[in-house]
Structure formats: C-alpha cells, structure tokens
N, CA and C atoms as an extended XYZ file, in Angstrom:
504
Properties=species:S:1:pos:R:3:atomname:S:1:resname:S:1:resid:I:1 pbc="F F F"
N       126.958       48.696       59.435 N   MET     1
C       125.481       47.848       58.589 CA  MET     1
C       125.899       46.975       57.521 C   MET     1
N       125.644       45.515       57.953 N   MET     2
C       125.733       44.120       56.953 CA  MET     2
C       124.289       44.841       55.822 C   MET     2
N       125.489       43.666       54.230 N   ASP     3
C       124.368       44.180       53.664 CA  ASP     3
C       122.926       42.718       53.505 C   ASP     3
N       122.433       42.985       52.336 N   ASN     4
C       122.281       41.284       52.104 CA  ASN     4
C       122.345       40.350       52.403 C   ASN     4
N       123.578       39.449       51.853 N   GLU     5
C       124.358       38.367       51.632 CA  GLU     5
C       124.257       38.519       53.412 C   GLU     5
N       125.284       39.121       53.561 N   ALA     6
C       125.360       38.942       55.072 CA  ALA     6
C       124.741       38.641       56.408 C   ALA     6
N       123.034       39.171       56.384 N   ILE     7
C       122.602       38.549       56.976 CA  ILE     7
C       122.437       37.522       56.714 C   ILE     7
N       121.554       37.168       55.015 N   LEU     8
C       121.739       35.635       54.839 CA  LEU     8
C       122.331       34.632       55.451 C   LEU     8
N       123.549       35.059       55.410 N   ARG     9
C       124.628       34.172       55.931 CA  ARG     9
C       124.630       33.984       57.775 C   ARG     9
N       124.297       35.046       58.274 N   SER    10
C       124.695       34.815       59.190 CA  SER    10
C       123.730       33.713       60.017 C   SER    10
N       122.132       34.169       59.583 N   LEU    11
C       120.956       33.581       59.400 CA  LEU    11
C       121.027       31.875       59.403 C   LEU    11
N       121.749       31.230       58.352 N   ALA    12
C       122.076       30.549       57.810 CA  ALA    12
C       122.905       29.501       58.872 C   ALA    12
N       123.673       30.047       59.365 N   VAL    13
C       124.552       29.645       60.676 CA  VAL    13
C       123.486       29.527       61.700 C   VAL    13
N       123.693       28.261       62.247 N   ARG    14
C       122.879       27.219       63.895 CA  ARG    14
C       123.758       27.023       64.556 C   ARG    14
N       123.217       26.828       65.952 N   GLU    15
C       124.294       26.469       66.631 CA  GLU    15
C       123.949       24.497       66.502 C   GLU    15
N       124.943       24.270       66.922 N   PRO    16
C       124.629       22.883       66.733 CA  PRO    16
C       123.806       22.238       67.081 C   PRO    16
N       122.800       21.363       66.403 N   GLY    17
C       122.002       20.452       66.832 CA  GLY    17
C       120.857       21.352       66.780 C   GLY    17
N       120.993       21.795       66.289 N   ALA    18
C       119.627       23.039       66.119 CA  ALA    18
C       118.673       22.414       65.096 C   ALA    18
N       119.299       21.903       64.282 N   ALA    19
C       118.857       21.959       63.006 CA  ALA    19
C       118.415       20.734       63.224 C   ALA    19
N       118.614       19.685       64.483 N   ALA    20
C       117.776       18.209       64.241 CA  ALA    20
C       116.997       18.612       65.391 C   ALA    20
N       116.595       19.261       66.298 N   GLU    21
C       116.040       19.901       67.367 CA  GLU    21
C       114.795       20.455       65.793 C   GLU    21
N       114.755       21.555       65.509 N   ALA    22
C       113.805       22.050       64.374 CA  ALA    22
C       113.238       20.378       63.104 C   ALA    22
N       114.122       20.014       63.035 N   THR    23
C       114.031       18.264       62.311 CA  THR    23
C       112.555       17.585       63.063 C   THR    23
N       112.925       17.372       64.357 N   ALA    24
C       111.999       16.475       65.303 CA  ALA    24
C       111.250       16.984       65.439 C   ALA    24
N       110.828       18.275       65.760 N   GLU    25
C       109.851       19.390       66.524 CA  GLU    25
C       108.547       19.024       65.073 C   GLU    25
N       109.524       18.839       63.497 N   GLN    26
C       108.575       19.173       62.814 CA  GLN    26
C       107.464       17.920       62.429 C   GLN    26
N       108.573       16.532       63.018 N   GLU    27
C       108.265       15.924       62.625 CA  GLU    27
C       106.840       15.328       63.401 C   GLU    27
N       105.692       14.999       62.323 N   LEU    28
C       104.422       14.516       63.175 CA  LEU    28
C       104.147       13.074       63.098 C   LEU    28
N       103.399       13.268       64.747 N   LEU    29
C       102.833       11.828       64.817 CA  LEU    29
C       101.510       11.696       65.073 C   LEU    29
N       100.338       10.148       64.131 N   LYS    30
C        99.424       10.480       64.125 CA  LYS    30
C        98.630        9.826       65.446 C   LYS    30
N        97.824       10.105       65.676 N   TYR    31
C        97.053        9.279       67.524 CA  TYR    31
C        95.292        9.795       66.288 C   TYR    31
N        94.851        9.102       66.869 N   VAL    32
C        92.948        8.363       67.242 CA  VAL    32
C        92.441        8.992       67.644 C   VAL    32
N        91.813       10.106       67.860 N   LEU    33
C        90.835       10.767       69.009 CA  LEU    33
C        89.405       10.002       68.698 C   LEU    33
N        89.140        9.643       69.603 N   PHE    34
C        87.867        8.930       70.071 CA  PHE    34
C        87.278        9.248       71.996 C   PHE    34
N        85.953        8.593       72.002 N   THR    35
C        85.406        9.513       73.038 CA  THR    35
C        84.351        8.006       73.431 C   THR    35
N        85.296        7.723       74.646 N   ILE    36
C        84.116        6.906       76.112 CA  ILE    36
C        83.240        7.676       76.498 C   ILE    36
N        81.919        7.609       76.455 N   GLY    37
C        80.757        8.449       77.477 CA  GLY    37
C        81.238        9.477       76.527 C   GLY    37
N        81.829       11.141       77.661 N   GLU    38
C        81.199       11.761       77.366 CA  GLU    38
C        82.982       12.706       77.213 C   GLU    38
N        84.053       11.667       77.660 N   ARG    39
C        85.464       11.719       77.845 CA  ARG    39
C        86.457       11.376       77.207 C   ARG    39
N        87.025       12.232       76.418 N   ALA    40
C        87.418       12.352       75.132 CA  ALA    40
C        89.083       11.395       75.364 C   ALA    40
N        89.401       10.716       74.077 N   TYR    41
C        91.146        9.544       74.379 CA  TYR    41
C        91.622        9.437       73.274 C   TYR    41
N        92.173        8.898       73.809 N   ALA    42
C        93.290        8.935       72.305 CA  ALA    42
C        94.212        8.001       72.559 C   ALA    42
N        95.033        7.459       71.406 N   LEU    43
C        95.741        6.033       71.029 CA  LEU    43
C        96.286        6.426       70.103 C   LEU    43
N        98.275        6.099       70.165 N   PRO    44
C        98.958        6.402       68.957 CA  PRO    44
C        98.577        5.672       67.787 C   PRO    44
N        98.188        6.054       66.400 N   ALA    45
C        97.431        5.150       64.901 CA  ALA    45
C        98.475        3.297       64.807 C   ALA    45
N        99.848        3.512       65.353 N   ASP    46
C       100.168        2.351       65.239 CA  ASP    46
C       100.125        1.470       66.283 C   ASP    46
N        99.265        2.020       66.794 N   ARG    47
C        98.516        1.071       68.481 CA  ARG    47
C        96.933        0.452       68.205 C   ARG    47
N        96.405        0.962       66.760 N   VAL    48
C        94.933        0.245       66.530 CA  VAL    48
C        94.660       -0.046       64.834 C   VAL    48
N        94.822       -1.311       65.211 N   ARG    49
C        94.477       -2.378       63.956 CA  ARG    49
C        93.713       -1.776       62.873 C   ARG    49
N        92.005       -1.520       63.698 N   GLU    50
C        90.640       -1.387       63.338 CA  GLU    50
C        89.942       -0.865       63.657 C   GLU    50
N        88.797        0.106       63.167 N   ILE    51
C        87.447        0.446       64.435 CA  ILE    51
C        86.546        0.173       63.350 C   ILE    51
N        85.806       -0.419       64.003 N   SER    52
C        84.813       -1.876       64.160 CA  SER    52
C        83.578       -0.785       64.659 C   SER    52
N        82.095       -1.461       63.247 N   PHE    53
C        81.258       -0.301       63.762 CA  PHE    53
C        80.136       -1.973       64.118 C   PHE    53
N        79.075       -1.766       65.203 N   ASP    54
C        78.125       -2.407       65.176 CA  ASP    54
C        78.239       -4.168       65.302 C   ASP    54
N        79.366       -4.431       65.907 N   ASN    55
C        79.475       -4.935       66.754 CA  ASN    55
C        78.529       -5.496       68.053 C   ASN    55
N        78.056       -7.406       67.346 N   GLU    56
C        77.916       -8.226       68.455 CA  GLU    56
C        78.506       -8.607       69.656 C   GLU    56
N        78.245       -8.538       70.912 N   LEU    57
C        78.948       -8.871       71.945 CA  LEU    57
C        78.587      -10.174       72.158 C   LEU    57
N        79.810      -11.102       72.446 N   HIS    58
C        79.120      -12.516       73.474 CA  HIS    58
C        80.244      -12.420       74.463 C   HIS    58
N        78.633      -12.471       75.693 N   TYR    59
C        79.104      -12.886       76.865 CA  TYR    59
C        80.345      -13.671       77.150 C   TYR    59
N        80.514      -13.482       78.225 N   VAL    60
C        81.733      -14.942       78.894 CA  VAL    60
C        81.350      -14.803       80.107 C   VAL    60
N        80.830      -15.503       81.148 N   PRO    61
C        80.796      -15.146       82.424 CA  PRO    61
C        82.417      -15.995       83.242 C   PRO    61
N        82.581      -15.337       84.038 N   PHE    62
C        83.056      -14.805       85.772 CA  PHE    62
C        84.293      -14.595       84.977 C   PHE    62
N        84.016      -13.231       84.022 N   LEU    63
C        85.394      -11.957       84.005 CA  LEU    63
C        85.060      -11.119       84.973 C   LEU    63
N        85.804      -10.588       84.826 N   PRO    64
C        85.948       -8.792       85.745 CA  PRO    64
C        84.758       -8.216       84.948 C   PRO    64
N        84.507       -7.555       85.558 N   PRO    65
C        82.794       -6.463       85.094 CA  PRO    65
C        83.263       -5.834       84.042 C   PRO    65
N        84.239       -5.324       84.072 N   TYR    66
C        84.505       -4.485       83.148 CA  TYR    66
C        84.756       -4.971       81.240 C   TYR    66
N        85.161       -6.471       81.476 N   VAL    67
C        85.208       -7.234       80.182 CA  VAL    67
C        83.871       -8.093       79.421 C   VAL    67
N        83.713       -7.089       78.677 N   ARG    68
C        82.356       -7.216       78.312 CA  ARG    68
C        82.262       -8.609       77.775 C   ARG    68
N        83.446       -9.052       76.758 N   GLY    69
C        83.237      -10.560       76.500 CA  GLY    69
C        83.895      -10.264       75.207 C   GLY    69
N        83.570      -11.329       74.215 N   TYR    70
C        84.144      -11.226       73.342 CA  TYR    70
C        83.777      -10.535       72.244 C   TYR    70
N        83.848      -10.223       70.859 N   ALA    71
C        83.410       -9.709       69.258 CA  ALA    71
C        84.002      -10.788       68.450 C   ALA    71
N        83.449      -11.217       67.441 N   ASN    72
C        84.028      -12.405       66.187 CA  ASN    72
C        84.802      -11.043       65.044 C   ASN    72
N        85.553      -10.874       64.574 N   ARG    73
C        86.348      -10.100       63.430 CA  ARG    73
C        87.252      -10.690       63.679 C   ARG    73
N        86.420      -11.118       61.671 N   HIS    74
C        87.081      -11.674       60.615 CA  HIS    74
C        87.843      -13.522       61.218 C   HIS    74
N        86.661      -13.787       62.116 N   GLY    75
C        87.157      -15.262       62.302 CA  GLY    75
C        87.238      -15.524       63.725 C   GLY    75
N        87.772      -13.962       64.368 N   GLN    76
C        88.790      -14.315       65.246 CA  GLN    76
C        88.615      -13.633       66.372 C   GLN    76
N        88.531      -14.446       67.632 N   PRO    77
C        87.842      -13.463       68.985 CA  PRO    77
C        88.936      -12.163       69.364 C   PRO    77
N        88.551      -11.341       69.502 N   PHE    78
C        89.198      -10.006       70.659 CA  PHE    78
C        88.194      -10.549       71.877 C   PHE    78
N        88.586      -10.002       73.432 N   THR    79
C        88.055       -9.520       74.257 CA  THR    79
C        87.973       -8.091       73.666 C   THR    79
N        86.970       -7.921       74.875 N   VAL    80
C        86.255       -6.377       74.695 CA  VAL    80
C        86.347       -5.951       76.052 C   VAL    80
N        87.253       -4.946       76.104 N   ILE    81
C        87.416       -3.804       77.186 CA  ILE    81
C        86.602       -2.473       77.307 C   ILE    81
N        85.663       -3.005       78.318 N   ASP    82
C        84.577       -1.625       78.616 CA  ASP    82
C        85.276       -0.520       79.489 C   ASP    82
N        86.002        0.532       78.751 N   LEU    83
C        87.367        1.659       79.485 CA  LEU    83
C        85.951        2.497       80.964 C   LEU    83
N        84.975        2.092       80.469 N   ALA    84
C        84.024        3.301       81.069 CA  ALA    84
C        83.712        2.540       82.146 C   ALA    84
N        82.874        1.442       82.572 N   GLN    85
C        83.248        0.231       82.963 CA  GLN    85
C        83.995        0.082       84.051 C   GLN    85
N        85.318        0.167       84.083 N   MET    86
C        87.048       -0.069       84.359 CA  MET    86
C        86.881        1.380       85.305 C   MET    86
N        87.037        2.289       84.450 N   PHE    87
C        87.333        3.706       85.480 CA  PHE    87
C        86.578        4.675       86.241 C   PHE    87
N        85.128        3.985       86.149 N   ASP    88
C        83.515        4.513       86.378 CA  ASP    88
C        82.508        3.808       86.955 C   ASP    88
N        82.738        2.997       86.832 N   GLY    89
C        81.826        1.278       87.346 CA  GLY    89
C        80.295        1.131       86.775 C   GLY    89
N        80.369        2.366       85.469 N   LEU    90
C        79.544        1.936       84.455 CA  LEU    90
C        79.228        2.258       82.918 C   LEU    90
N        78.775        1.016       83.166 N   GLY    91
C        79.184        0.392       81.658 CA  GLY    91
C        78.116        1.100       80.455 C   GLY    91
N        79.376        1.351       79.420 N   LEU    92
C        79.004        1.761       78.121 CA  LEU    92
C        78.025        1.295       77.470 C   LEU    92
N        76.913        1.585       76.726 N   ASP    93
C        76.398        0.779       75.127 CA  ASP    93
C        76.397        1.636       73.790 C   ASP    93
N        77.274        0.482       74.006 N   SER    94
C        77.612        0.413       72.807 CA  SER    94
C        77.697       -0.320       71.743 C   SER    94
N        78.617       -0.116       70.501 N   SER    95
C        78.938       -1.678       69.211 CA  SER    95
C        79.931       -1.269       68.896 C   SER    95
N        80.505        0.000       68.676 N   THR    96
C        81.952        0.658       67.970 CA  THR    96
C        83.456       -0.010       69.017 C   THR    96
N        83.870       -0.656       68.336 N   LEU    97
C        85.119       -1.338       69.098 CA  LEU    97
C        86.624        0.147       68.248 C   LEU    97
N        87.327       -0.293       68.956 N   LEU    98
C        88.622        0.144       68.333 CA  LEU    98
C        89.094       -1.245       68.415 C   LEU    98
N        89.994       -2.099       67.426 N   ILE    99
C        90.670       -3.689       67.353 CA  ILE    99
C        92.089       -2.549       68.063 C   ILE    99
N        92.982       -3.367       68.655 N   LEU   100
C        93.941       -2.727       69.125 CA  LEU   100
C        94.610       -3.568       68.659 C   LEU   100
N        96.105       -2.818       68.035 N   ALA   101
C        97.257       -3.931       67.810 CA  ALA   101
C        98.081       -4.453       68.720 C   ALA   101
N        97.783       -5.031       68.991 N   VAL   102
C        98.446       -5.627       70.123 CA  VAL   102
C        99.577       -6.469       70.145 C   VAL   102
N       100.857       -6.963       70.419 N   GLU   103
C       101.733       -8.529       69.665 CA  GLU   103
C       101.336       -9.191       70.927 C   GLU   103
N       100.220      -10.872       70.156 N   GLY   104
C       100.168      -11.661       71.398 CA  GLY   104
C        99.217      -11.674       72.103 C   GLY   104
N        97.961      -10.651       71.436 N   ASP   105
C        97.269      -11.192       72.527 CA  ASP   105
C        95.992       -9.945       71.181 C   ASP   105
N        94.720       -9.915       71.270 N   GLN   106
C        93.559       -9.987       70.694 CA  GLN   106
C        92.988       -9.134       71.795 C   GLN   106
N        92.646       -7.851       71.783 N   LEU   107
C        92.018       -6.804       72.284 CA  LEU   107
C        91.425       -6.080       71.357 C   LEU   107
N        89.870       -5.248       72.282 N   ALA   108
C        89.362       -4.515       71.103 CA  ALA   108
C        88.617       -3.541       72.679 C   ALA   108
N        88.141       -2.845       72.842 N   LEU   109
C        87.798       -1.497       73.240 CA  LEU   109
C        86.641       -0.967       73.274 C   LEU   109
N        85.337       -0.951       73.715 N   LEU   110
C        84.483       -0.255       72.998 CA  LEU   110
C        84.270        0.615       73.684 C   LEU   110
N        84.174        1.753       72.631 N   ILE   111
C        83.538        2.950       72.385 CA  ILE   111
C        83.022        3.401       72.412 C   ILE   111
N        82.852        5.320       72.486 N   SER   112
C        80.988        5.531       71.826 CA  SER   112
C        81.319        6.311       70.235 C   SER   112
N        82.775        6.204       70.183 N   ASP   113
C        82.615        7.290       68.554 CA  ASP   113
C        83.835        7.696       68.259 C   ASP   113
N        84.391        7.899       66.737 N   VAL   114
C        85.946        7.797       67.169 CA  VAL   114
C        85.604        9.463       66.540 C   VAL   114
N        86.425        9.866       66.934 N   ASP   115
C        86.667       11.378       66.626 CA  ASP   115
C        87.573       12.697       65.245 C   ASP   115
N        87.929       11.894       65.376 N   GLU   116
C        89.114       11.808       63.487 CA  GLU   116
C        90.070       11.732       64.100 C   GLU   116
N        91.320       11.491       63.272 N   ILE   117
C        92.464       10.583       63.442 CA  ILE   117
C        93.528       11.931       63.197 C   ILE   117
N        94.817       12.622       64.208 N   VAL   118
C        94.840       13.234       64.083 CA  VAL   118
C        97.039       12.964       63.615 C   VAL   118
N        97.545       14.295       63.115 N   LYS   119
C        98.464       13.864       62.806 CA  LYS   119
C        99.763       15.668       63.879 C   LYS   119
N        99.887       14.992       64.791 N   LEU   120
C       100.079       16.342       65.368 CA  LEU   120
C       101.793       16.656       65.937 C   LEU   120
N       102.230       17.325       66.148 N   PRO   121
C       103.706       18.094       66.459 CA  PRO   121
C       104.643       17.450       67.682 C   PRO   121
N       105.689       17.271       67.562 N   ARG   122
C       106.014       16.656       69.117 CA  ARG   122
C       105.809       17.775       69.844 C   ARG   122
N       105.821       19.381       69.906 N   SER   123
C       105.139       20.099       70.516 CA  SER   123
C       104.241       20.352       71.488 C   SER   123
N       103.595       19.132       71.044 N   ALA   124
C       101.583       19.130       70.782 CA  ALA   124
C       101.207       18.005       71.805 C   ALA   124
N       102.741       16.931       72.177 N   ILE   125
C       102.421       15.815       72.928 CA  ILE   125
C       103.007       16.579       74.576 C   ILE   125
N       102.387       15.801       75.991 N   HIS   126
C       103.110       16.058       76.721 CA  HIS   126
C       102.917       14.935       77.812 C   HIS   126
N       104.131       15.243       79.166 N   THR   127
C       104.710       14.173       79.650 CA  THR   127
C       103.363       14.111       80.956 C   THR   127
N       102.563       13.443       81.728 N   LEU   128
C       101.980       13.865       82.832 CA  LEU   128
C       102.801       13.238       84.424 C   LEU   128
N       102.341       14.179       85.601 N   ALA   129
C       103.522       13.989       86.562 CA  ALA   129
C       102.764       13.680       87.235 C   ALA   129
N       101.646       12.987       87.643 N   SER   130
C       100.348       12.953       88.522 CA  SER   130
C       100.747       11.406       88.710 C   SER   130
N       100.937       11.169       90.262 N   GLU   131
C       100.986       10.073       91.702 CA  GLU   131
C        99.946       10.042       92.221 C   GLU   131
N        98.861        9.392       90.815 N   GLU   132
C        97.942        9.321       91.393 CA  GLU   132
C        97.746        7.549       90.928 C   GLU   132
N        96.701        6.568       91.774 N   GLU   133
C        96.712        5.652       91.137 CA  GLU   133
C        96.356        5.488       89.641 C   GLU   133
N        95.683        6.568       89.655 N   SER   134
C        94.460        6.014       87.945 CA  SER   134
C        95.354        6.660       86.309 C   SER   134
N        96.041        7.477       87.186 N   ALA   135
C        97.426        7.969       85.575 CA  ALA   135
C        98.879        7.298       85.411 C   ALA   135
N        98.210        5.912       85.310 N   ARG   136
C        98.954        5.642       85.022 CA  ARG   136
C        98.597        4.253       83.647 C   ARG   136
N        96.954        4.580       83.862 N   PHE   137
C        96.258        3.934       82.357 CA  PHE   137
C        97.066        5.161       81.645 C   PHE   137
N        97.857        6.462       81.187 N   PHE   138
C        98.347        7.218       80.459 CA  PHE   138
C        99.145        7.487       80.715 C   PHE   138
N        99.701        7.062       79.417 N   SER   139
C       101.396        7.712       79.031 CA  SER   139
C       101.423        8.279       78.960 C   SER   139
N       100.563        9.482       78.353 N   HIS   140
C       101.129       11.394       77.879 CA  HIS   140
C        99.892       11.839       77.389 C   HIS   140
N        99.661       12.935       77.688 N   SER   141
C        98.888       13.683       76.751 CA  SER   141
C        98.690       13.921       75.179 C   SER   141
N        97.899       14.521       74.404 N   VAL   142
C        97.376       15.386       73.642 CA  VAL   142
C        97.256       16.401       73.779 C   VAL   142
N        97.618       17.682       73.354 N   THR   143
C        96.600       19.283       73.074 CA  THR   143
C        96.492       18.851       71.544 C   THR   143
N        95.119       18.973       71.647 N   ALA   144
C        93.911       18.661       69.540 CA  ALA   144
C        93.386       19.931       69.728 C   ALA   144
N        92.421       20.183       69.113 N   LYS   145
C        91.360       20.674       68.973 CA  LYS   145
C        90.612       21.321       69.852 C   LYS   145
N        89.984       19.435       70.700 N   GLU   146
C        89.137       19.262       72.092 CA  GLU   146
C        90.059       19.647       72.954 C   GLU   146
N        91.084       20.221       72.434 N   GLY   147
C        92.289       20.652       74.596 CA  GLY   147
C        92.708       19.840       74.705 C   GLY   147
N        93.628       19.796       75.682 N   ASP   148
C        94.308       18.380       76.036 CA  ASP   148
C        93.456       16.797       76.447 C   ASP   148
N        93.898       16.143       75.386 N   VAL   149
C        93.553       14.531       75.716 CA  VAL   149
C        94.319       13.239       76.381 C   VAL   149
N        93.646       12.535       77.003 N   PHE   150
C        95.157       11.894       77.310 CA  PHE   150
C        95.198       10.506       76.579 C   PHE   150
N        96.139        9.956       76.780 N   VAL   151
C        96.545        8.850       75.418 CA  VAL   151
C        96.666        7.949       76.133 C   VAL   151
N        95.835        7.101       76.065 N   LEU   152
C        96.117        5.566       76.911 CA  LEU   152
C        97.342        4.937       76.888 C   LEU   152
N        97.604        3.684       77.768 N   ASN   153
C        98.374        3.343       78.061 CA  ASN   153
C        98.256        2.047       78.026 C   ASN   153
N        97.943        1.582       76.872 N   VAL   154
C        97.236       -0.382       76.419 CA  VAL   154
C        98.786       -0.974       77.222 C   VAL   154
N        99.893       -0.889       77.375 N   LEU   155
C       100.512       -2.168       78.365 CA  LEU   155
C        99.877       -2.322       79.994 C   LEU   155
N        99.823       -1.228       80.161 N   THR   156
C        98.938       -0.716       81.081 CA  THR   156
C        97.779       -1.729       81.756 C   THR   156
N        97.274       -1.476       81.045 N   LEU   157
C        95.412       -2.031       80.613 CA  LEU   157
C        95.936       -3.603       80.558 C   LEU   157
N        96.739       -4.344       79.731 N   LEU   158
C        97.092       -5.155       79.429 CA  LEU   158
C        97.258       -5.801       80.878 C   LEU   158
N        98.363       -5.128       81.846 N   GLU   159
C        98.250       -5.801       83.306 CA  GLU   159
C        97.796       -5.933       84.544 C   GLU   159
N        96.604       -4.790       83.748 N   ARG   160
C        95.322       -4.949       84.978 CA  ARG   160
C        94.446       -5.680       84.813 C   ARG   160
N        93.783       -6.704       83.207 N   LEU   161
C        93.128       -7.293       82.870 CA  LEU   161
C        93.756       -8.466       83.204 C   LEU   161
N        95.325       -9.254       83.069 N   GLU   162
C        95.597      -10.326       83.408 CA  GLU   162
C        95.735      -10.542       84.816 C   GLU   162
N        96.086       -9.173       85.886 N   ARG   163
C        96.063       -9.140       87.202 CA  ARG   163
C        94.717       -9.365       87.458 C   ARG   163
N        93.406       -9.151       86.862 N   ASP   164
C        92.143       -9.118       87.706 CA  ASP   164
C        91.632      -10.857       87.097 C   ASP   164
N        91.983      -11.707       86.113 N   VAL   165
C        91.730      -12.762       85.827 CA  VAL   165
C        92.242      -13.052       86.764 C   VAL   165
N        93.216      -13.655       86.436 N   GLU   166
C        94.299      -14.632       87.802 CA  GLU   166
C        93.932      -14.493       89.536 C   GLU   166
N        93.573      -13.342       89.951 N   ARG   167
C        92.467      -13.133       91.176 CA  ARG   167
C        91.050      -14.502       91.317 C   ARG   167
N        90.380      -14.023       89.778 N   ILE   168
C        89.087      -14.851       89.785 CA  ILE   168
C        89.585      -16.688       89.518 C   ILE   168
C-alpha cells in the first residue's frame, strides 16, 4: 500500500509533453461574437479594430451589391461589406459596423449587433471539414454558450471582393 507522499510523487510524474499540452489547453483565445440578421458569427478579437454604431453609409456605384459603400471613421474611408447580401442576397438594414484590423485594407462588416466578447479555451475551437464552396468563407468554428459559431475567414472575404471588383 502506498503512503500519501508516494501517491503525490506518482501524480507529479507525467508523460513527456503532457505539461505542454495542459498549458496549451488552458490558453484562452479571445473572440468577438456578433449577429448578422438571425445568424451568429465570430471573429478573432485581434481581427477587430473597433465596433461602431450609428454609421452613415455612403453609396458608391458600380460595385458588387454586397459592397454597401463606405463609412467615414476618423477621417478614413472604410469599405462596408454586407455579408447578409453576399451570403443570402438580402441586404441588412443596420448601421452597426465591425471595423476590421486588416493590414493594408480598410474594411468594415455591416452587422446587426455584437453579442459578446469571450475568452475560449483551445478545446472550444473546431476545424471545418466541409468541401462546400461556402465553407471557404469560414476558418473554423468555436463553441460558445450559443452553441457552435462559425468564425469568418477575413482573407477569403478580401479575395472575393478583389475578384468581384476586377470583373466589373
């Protein structure tokens, strides 16, 4: 029979790498959860520069229908993307923007509302295995209290915007 000290020593001995896995599991990643219409989405918090309410949108002709124009933020124009229009063909009636932190681009997403900013462990992050064309707009999903939420892939959105603008 083992005494208490022997039990504690045996518990302290771990497999190689187990401590690193435990530390990685405890690492928390911050996400901004928001809605577009009735659908919930997420973005890594480091991709969001600002949340802005009551914005005036300035229409720009000859752009894809999901480009709602631009918004003036602190004297800088930000291209406003309406994902409801892009994904469903139905424009969103809102003036709330997520100003994105994207190197070399000034981009904003038209959203309905920000639900919350959460810190999630790596265990709440899931890869996507879908081969569908629409799945490329999402990098992964996260499990929050609302359930599984798709995380937007900002680079894919930019690629689509560039490709569509070149066609015009």
